[in-house]
Backbone as CSV, one residue per row, in Angstrom:
resi,resn,N_x,N_y,N_z,CA_x,CA_y,CA_z,C_x,C_y,C_z
1,MET,33.424,-39.900,-15.244,32.436,-39.056,-15.892,31.065,-39.220,-15.238
2,ARG,30.744,-40.464,-14.891,29.452,-40.725,-14.261,29.358,-40.032,-12.905
3,ARG,30.433,-40.095,-12.133,30.438,-39.439,-10.824,30.269,-37.932,-10.982
4,PHE,30.896,-37.377,-11.962,30.786,-35.942,-12.215,29.335,-35.552,-12.503
5,LEU,28.637,-36.313,-13.315,27.237,-36.036,-13.626,26.344,-36.204,-12.404
6,VAL,26.632,-37.192,-11.566,25.851,-37.397,-10.340,26.052,-36.227,-9.391
7,VAL,27.295,-35.761,-9.252,27.580,-34.626,-8.372,26.862,-33.369,-8.878
8,ILE,26.887,-33.129,-10.159,26.206,-31.955,-10.724,24.701,-32.073,-10.525
9,LEU,24.146,-33.251,-10.747,22.717,-33.463,-10.563,22.316,-33.236,-9.111
10,LEU,23.099,-33.748,-8.174,22.826,-33.534,-6.752,22.950,-32.052,-6.381
11,ALA,23.924,-31.381,-6.934,24.109,-29.955,-6.657,22.918,-29.144,-7.149
12,LEU,22.338,-29.558,-8.241,21.163,-28.858,-8.760,19.910,-29.171,-7.959
13,LEU,19.798,-30.349,-7.392,18.601,-30.750,-6.660,18.608,-30.293,-5.208
14,ILE,19.743,-30.091,-4.610,19.825,-29.714,-3.200,19.141,-28.366,-2.938
15,PRO,19.384,-27.314,-3.713,18.700,-26.059,-3.429,17.186,-26.124,-3.655
16,ALA,16.708,-27.046,-4.449,15.283,-27.107,-4.749,14.470,-27.483,-3.527
17,GLY,14.973,-28.299,-2.625,14.224,-28.717,-1.438,13.933,-27.570,-0.486
18,PRO,14.939,-26.896,0.045,14.690,-25.823,0.998,13.968,-24.624,0.385
19,VAL,14.115,-24.376,-0.901,13.465,-23.220,-1.521,11.966,-23.445,-1.639
20,ALA,11.543,-24.690,-1.837,10.125,-24.982,-2.026,9.325,-24.726,-0.758
21,ALA,9.903,-24.999,0.408,9.171,-24.819,1.660,8.823,-23.353,1.917
22,PRO,9.760,-22.392,1.814,9.385,-20.998,2.021,8.375,-20.506,0.987
23,GLN,8.474,-21.011,-0.232,7.524,-20.588,-1.257,6.122,-21.071,-0.909
24,ALA,6.005,-22.301,-0.409,4.697,-22.823,-0.004,4.161,-22.031,1.182
25,ALA,5.026,-21.679,2.129,4.591,-20.883,3.279,4.130,-19.508,2.834
26,SER,4.826,-18.944,1.867,4.436,-17.631,1.352,3.076,-17.691,0.666
27,ARG,2.857,-18.769,-0.101,1.559,-18.911,-0.769,0.445,-19.109,0.250
28,MET,0.727,-19.849,1.323,-0.266,-20.049,2.381,-0.568,-18.722,3.072
29,ASP,0.465,-17.913,3.313,0.254,-16.584,3.909,-0.607,-15.716,2.999
30,ASP,-0.355,-15.784,1.696,-1.162,-15.012,0.746,-2.625,-15.417,0.824
31,LEU,-2.867,-16.721,0.918,-4.253,-17.204,1.015,-4.907,-16.762,2.319
32,GLU,-4.193,-16.897,3.425,-4.758,-16.529,4.721,-5.047,-15.036,4.810
33,ASN,-4.262,-14.226,4.139,-4.514,-12.784,4.140,-5.625,-12.388,3.175
34,ALA,-5.860,-13.191,2.164,-6.865,-12.852,1.148,-8.270,-13.287,1.530
35,LEU,-8.396,-14.245,2.452,-9.704,-14.806,2.766,-10.137,-14.481,4.192
36,MET,-11.444,-14.358,4.364,-12.020,-14.148,5.681,-12.317,-15.498,6.316
37,CYS,-12.410,-15.522,7.640,-12.777,-16.739,8.348,-14.253,-17.038,8.082
38,LEU,-14.577,-18.300,7.994,-15.952,-18.718,7.698,-16.648,-19.232,8.953
39,CYS,-16.368,-18.622,10.102,-16.962,-19.039,11.379,-18.485,-18.989,11.316
40,LYS,-19.100,-19.853,12.093,-20.553,-19.814,12.191,-21.012,-18.598,12.987
41,ASP,-20.173,-18.128,13.919,-20.526,-16.938,14.694,-20.139,-15.655,13.984
42,GLU,-19.623,-15.775,12.757,-19.273,-14.623,11.916,-18.411,-13.619,12.671
43,CYS,-17.223,-14.072,13.055,-16.321,-13.226,13.839,-15.824,-12.023,13.049
44,GLY,-15.817,-12.097,11.723,-15.394,-10.972,10.907,-13.892,-10.780,10.842
45,LYS,-13.125,-11.814,11.172,-11.667,-11.703,11.152,-11.110,-12.254,9.845
46,VAL,-9.961,-11.724,9.465,-9.225,-12.291,8.350,-8.686,-13.641,8.831
47,LEU,-8.615,-14.601,7.940,-8.249,-15.965,8.315,-6.928,-16.034,9.064
48,VAL,-5.980,-15.194,8.707,-4.674,-15.215,9.362,-4.784,-14.830,10.846
49,ASN,-5.809,-14.075,11.222,-5.954,-13.608,12.604,-6.904,-14.453,13.427
50,CYS,-7.634,-15.370,12.830,-8.640,-16.145,13.542,-8.027,-17.435,14.080
51,THR,-8.451,-17.831,15.282,-7.908,-19.034,15.912,-8.979,-20.078,16.198
52,CYS,-10.164,-19.926,15.644,-11.250,-20.856,15.930,-11.053,-22.178,15.186
53,ASP,-11.891,-23.157,15.495,-11.793,-24.471,14.859,-12.087,-24.395,13.368
54,THR,-13.018,-23.530,12.987,-13.349,-23.384,11.570,-12.139,-22.869,10.800
55,ALA,-11.392,-21.945,11.386,-10.198,-21.415,10.732,-9.146,-22.513,10.576
56,LYS,-9.015,-23.374,11.583,-8.047,-24.469,11.490,-8.434,-25.440,10.385
57,GLU,-9.723,-25.734,10.276,-10.191,-26.615,9.207,-9.958,-25.970,7.837
58,THR,-10.214,-24.685,7.745,-10.008,-23.977,6.480,-8.538,-23.999,6.095
59,ARG,-7.646,-23.813,7.065,-6.215,-23.864,6.771,-5.805,-25.243,6.247
60,ARG,-6.346,-26.302,6.870,-6.043,-27.657,6.385,-6.526,-27.827,4.947
61,ASP,-7.728,-27.329,4.663,-8.274,-27.418,3.309,-7.407,-26.648,2.319
62,LEU,-6.956,-25.467,2.723,-6.103,-24.663,1.846,-4.782,-25.377,1.566
63,LYS,-4.201,-26.007,2.603,-2.938,-26.728,2.405,-3.109,-27.882,1.431
64,THR,-4.213,-28.605,1.554,-4.427,-29.724,0.632,-4.627,-29.223,-0.791
65,LYS,-5.310,-28.108,-0.945,-5.503,-27.542,-2.288,-4.169,-27.059,-2.868
66,LEU,-3.307,-26.464,-2.032,-1.988,-26.042,-2.509,-1.137,-27.253,-2.903
67,GLU,-1.205,-28.285,-2.083,-0.419,-29.479,-2.375,-0.912,-30.188,-3.633
68,SER,-2.202,-30.013,-3.969,-2.731,-30.650,-5.176,-2.281,-29.924,-6.443
69,GLY,-1.670,-28.756,-6.281,-1.118,-28.058,-7.438,-1.905,-26.835,-7.872
70,LEU,-2.956,-26.487,-7.147,-3.718,-25.290,-7.512,-2.937,-24.034,-7.131
71,SER,-3.103,-22.981,-7.911,-2.443,-21.717,-7.599,-3.272,-20.948,-6.574
72,VAL,-2.674,-19.911,-6.021,-3.359,-19.078,-5.028,-4.626,-18.483,-5.626
73,GLN,-4.534,-17.953,-6.838,-5.698,-17.333,-7.472,-6.803,-18.345,-7.749
74,GLN,-6.441,-19.558,-8.122,-7.445,-20.584,-8.362,-8.176,-20.954,-7.078
75,ILE,-7.434,-21.068,-5.996,-8.049,-21.408,-4.706,-8.967,-20.284,-4.250
76,ILE,-8.514,-19.060,-4.392,-9.353,-17.914,-4.010,-10.633,-17.921,-4.839
77,GLN,-10.514,-18.179,-6.126,-11.694,-18.212,-6.993,-12.640,-19.347,-6.595
78,LEU,-12.098,-20.497,-6.172,-12.943,-21.589,-5.687,-13.758,-21.150,-4.474
79,TYR,-13.101,-20.468,-3.539,-13.802,-20.002,-2.343,-14.842,-18.933,-2.680
80,VAL,-14.529,-18.056,-3.621,-15.493,-17.039,-4.039,-16.699,-17.710,-4.695
81,ASP,-16.459,-18.727,-5.507,-17.555,-19.442,-6.154,-18.433,-20.161,-5.130
82,GLN,-17.820,-20.694,-4.061,-18.577,-21.418,-3.042,-19.305,-20.497,-2.075
83,HIS,-18.645,-19.412,-1.645,-19.179,-18.606,-0.543,-19.541,-17.174,-0.936
84,GLY,-19.265,-16.786,-2.145,-19.540,-15.422,-2.576,-18.373,-14.494,-2.281
85,GLU,-18.504,-13.252,-2.715,-17.408,-12.283,-2.555,-17.192,-11.861,-1.111
86,THR,-18.112,-12.196,-0.223,-17.931,-11.824,1.181,-16.789,-12.584,1.830
87,VAL,-16.299,-13.650,1.197,-15.182,-14.411,1.742,-13.856,-13.683,1.522
88,LEU,-13.842,-12.700,0.650,-12.618,-11.943,0.383,-12.373,-10.922,1.489
89,SER,-11.111,-10.752,1.867,-10.789,-9.784,2.920,-10.794,-8.351,2.392
90,ALA,-10.666,-8.185,1.084,-10.732,-6.855,0.469,-11.625,-6.959,-0.764
91,PRO,-12.424,-5.927,-1.030,-13.291,-5.986,-2.211,-12.480,-5.996,-3.500
92,THR,-13.076,-6.576,-4.532,-12.407,-6.588,-5.829,-12.335,-5.168,-6.371
93,LYS,-11.423,-4.949,-7.279,-11.230,-3.602,-7.819,-11.915,-3.465,-9.170
94,SER,-13.164,-3.921,-9.227,-13.927,-3.813,-10.463,-15.402,-3.652,-10.137
95,GLY,-16.139,-3.111,-11.083,-17.581,-2.949,-10.909,-17.927,-2.021,-9.764
96,PHE,-19.023,-2.342,-9.090,-19.498,-1.507,-7.987,-18.516,-1.509,-6.819
97,ASN,-17.773,-2.595,-6.628,-16.802,-2.667,-5.530,-15.697,-1.635,-5.665
98,LEU,-15.512,-1.121,-6.861,-14.503,-0.082,-7.069,-14.813,1.154,-6.219
99,SER,-16.089,1.384,-5.955,-16.459,2.532,-5.126,-15.928,2.400,-3.702
100,ALA,-15.763,1.170,-3.209,-15.196,0.974,-1.870,-13.743,1.421,-1.814
101,TRP,-13.062,1.407,-2.939,-11.672,1.861,-2.986,-11.587,3.366,-3.233
102,VAL,-12.504,3.913,-4.020,-12.415,5.307,-4.442,-13.060,6.255,-3.432
103,THR,-14.170,5.852,-2.834,-14.956,6.744,-1.981,-14.159,7.354,-0.824
104,PRO,-13.368,6.603,-0.066,-12.626,7.245,1.038,-11.697,8.357,0.573
105,PHE,-11.005,8.130,-0.534,-10.080,9.158,-1.024,-10.847,10.363,-1.559
106,LEU,-11.959,10.108,-2.209,-12.792,11.187,-2.712,-13.344,12.012,-1.548
107,ALA,-13.765,11.346,-0.478,-14.267,12.048,0.698,-13.173,12.902,1.339
108,LEU,-11.949,12.395,1.380,-10.843,13.182,1.937,-10.572,14.435,1.112
109,VAL,-10.602,14.294,-0.205,-10.346,15.449,-1.079,-11.458,16.484,-0.913
110,ILE,-12.716,16.038,-0.923,-13.839,16.974,-0.783,-13.805,17.632,0.594
111,GLY,-13.512,16.849,1.641,-13.409,17.417,2.984,-12.294,18.442,3.086
112,GLY,-11.152,18.136,2.465,-10.033,19.079,2.479,-10.368,20.374,1.775
113,LEU,-11.063,20.270,0.644,-11.477,21.485,-0.064,-12.480,22.294,0.763
114,GLY,-13.368,21.588,1.463,-14.331,22.284,2.328,-13.642,23.027,3.460
115,VAL,-12.672,22.378,4.096,-11.919,23.028,5.183,-11.152,24.227,4.640
116,ARG,-10.591,24.093,3.453,-9.869,25.209,2.834,-10.800,26.404,2.617
117,GLN,-12.008,26.141,2.139,-12.966,27.237,1.914,-13.354,27.907,3.228
118,VAL,-13.572,27.116,4.269,-13.948,27.693,5.570,-12.813,28.558,6.099
119,ILE,-11.586,28.087,6.004,-10.445,28.877,6.493,-10.302,30.158,5.684
120,ARG,-10.490,30.073,4.377,-10.425,31.291,3.553,-11.495,32.295,3.949
121,SER,-12.699,31.805,4.217,-13.770,32.737,4.598,-13.478,33.375,5.958
122,TRP,-12.869,32.635,6.870,-12.516,33.199,8.163,-11.429,34.258,8.032
123,THR,-10.435,34.007,7.186,-9.348,34.971,7.055,-9.782,36.208,6.287
124,ARG,-10.776,36.125,5.453,-11.267,37.292,4.720,-12.122,38.191,5.592
125,ARG,-12.632,37.668,6.689,-13.469,38.467,7.582,-12.642,39.185,8.643
126,ALA,-11.416,39.487,8.372,-10.566,40.176,9.341,-11.174,41.536,9.662
127,PRO,-11.096,41.982,10.916,-11.682,43.269,11.278,-11.015,44.413,10.509
128,ALA,-11.815,45.373,10.165,-11.312,46.526,9.404,-10.388,47.351,10.287
129,SER,-9.328,47.856,9.699,-8.394,48.679,10.466,-8.922,50.110,10.547
130,SER,-8.348,50.888,11.455,-8.775,52.275,11.639,-8.338,53.106,10.439
131,PRO,-8.924,54.289,10.230,-8.582,55.096,9.064,-7.107,55.468,8.987
132,ALA,-6.428,55.586,10.114,-5.026,55.977,10.096,-4.116,54.799,9.771
133,GLY,-4.681,53.629,9.572,-3.886,52.458,9.261,-3.430,51.703,10.495
134,GLU,-3.882,52.146,11.656,-3.512,51.466,12.887,-4.441,50.279,13.112
135,PRO,-3.976,49.294,13.835,-4.873,48.168,14.118,-6.021,48.620,15.006
136,PRO,-7.155,48.000,14.880,-8.306,48.416,15.682,-8.052,48.157,17.162
137,SER,-8.658,48.963,17.999,-8.512,48.798,19.442,-9.367,47.610,19.881
138,PRO,-8.956,46.949,20.950,-9.738,45.797,21.409,-11.108,46.257,21.883
139,PRO,-12.095,45.419,21.768,-13.430,45.807,22.198,-13.433,46.075,23.699
140,THR,-14.198,47.069,24.096,-14.270,47.424,25.507,-15.388,46.640,26.163
141,ALA,-15.138,46.254,27.415,-16.143,45.514,28.162,-17.163,46.481,28.725
142,PRO,-18.377,46.061,28.927,-19.371,46.932,29.553,-18.903,47.370,30.937
143,ALA,-19.374,48.479,31.347,-18.929,49.072,32.615,-19.159,48.136,33.785
144,ALA,-20.259,47.404,33.793,-20.549,46.507,34.913,-19.486,45.413,35.004
145,HIS,-19.062,44.929,33.878,-18.059,43.876,33.879,-16.690,44.417,34.269
146,SER,-16.326,45.574,33.760,-15.008,46.108,34.078,-14.909,46.477,35.553
147,SER,-15.983,46.976,36.140,-15.919,47.302,37.568,-15.807,46.025,38.397
148,ARG,-16.480,44.978,37.980,-16.382,43.706,38.715,-14.978,43.131,38.599
149,VAL,-14.392,43.197,37.419,-13.031,42.708,37.226,-12.079,43.497,38.107
150,GLN,-12.276,44.795,38.164,-11.407,45.635,38.991,-11.537,45.257,40.459
151,ARG,-12.775,45.012,40.944,-12.986,44.611,42.346,-12.277,43.281,42.623
152,GLU,-12.384,42.350,41.702,-11.742,41.042,41.887,-10.229,41.186,41.935
153,LEU,-9.671,42.016,41.062,-8.233,42.230,41.076,-7.783,42.899,42.368
154,ASP,-8.556,43.871,42.848,-8.219,44.521,44.105,-8.257,43.530,45.272
155,ARG,-9.265,42.658,45.230,-9.405,41.665,46.309,-8.217,40.700,46.308
156,LEU,-7.716,40.329,45.110,-6.583,39.418,45.028,-5.298,40.077,45.523
157,GLU,-5.158,41.381,45.338,-3.959,42.075,45.781,-3.903,42.183,47.300
158,ASP,-5.013,42.192,47.953,-5.026,42.332,49.422,-4.653,41.086,50.149
């Protein structure tokens, strides 16, 4: 009976080891994608894309915070409290920052409506047809231009 309980206990503990590592890597990826690099030269890169020494130090700090048991959101909030909202790779979806999310889509809709109006105005200005219902004849070129075109065509034929 004792061996049976030991085997069951081991069977339950074996999957816990390998599963924890990918979960920790996933949480680290979430942190690196959520935070900007804190370089002194202000490279403007997301932490996951930066390779400077400051980024390496930040990654070490993030790993120690994860290992201490803090959640991703708690760590992000710690960094926001220390460095301000500029440390976030994307603006928050509340308050004035909400405009950073809404404005591009609003601009696209307004631009699309403007283009639609311009196209409608162009199509409404179609040339009037002749009284018999025939399409209008093409505009005639001035005599000076038509004679020059004719001379050029004659010259090309020779």
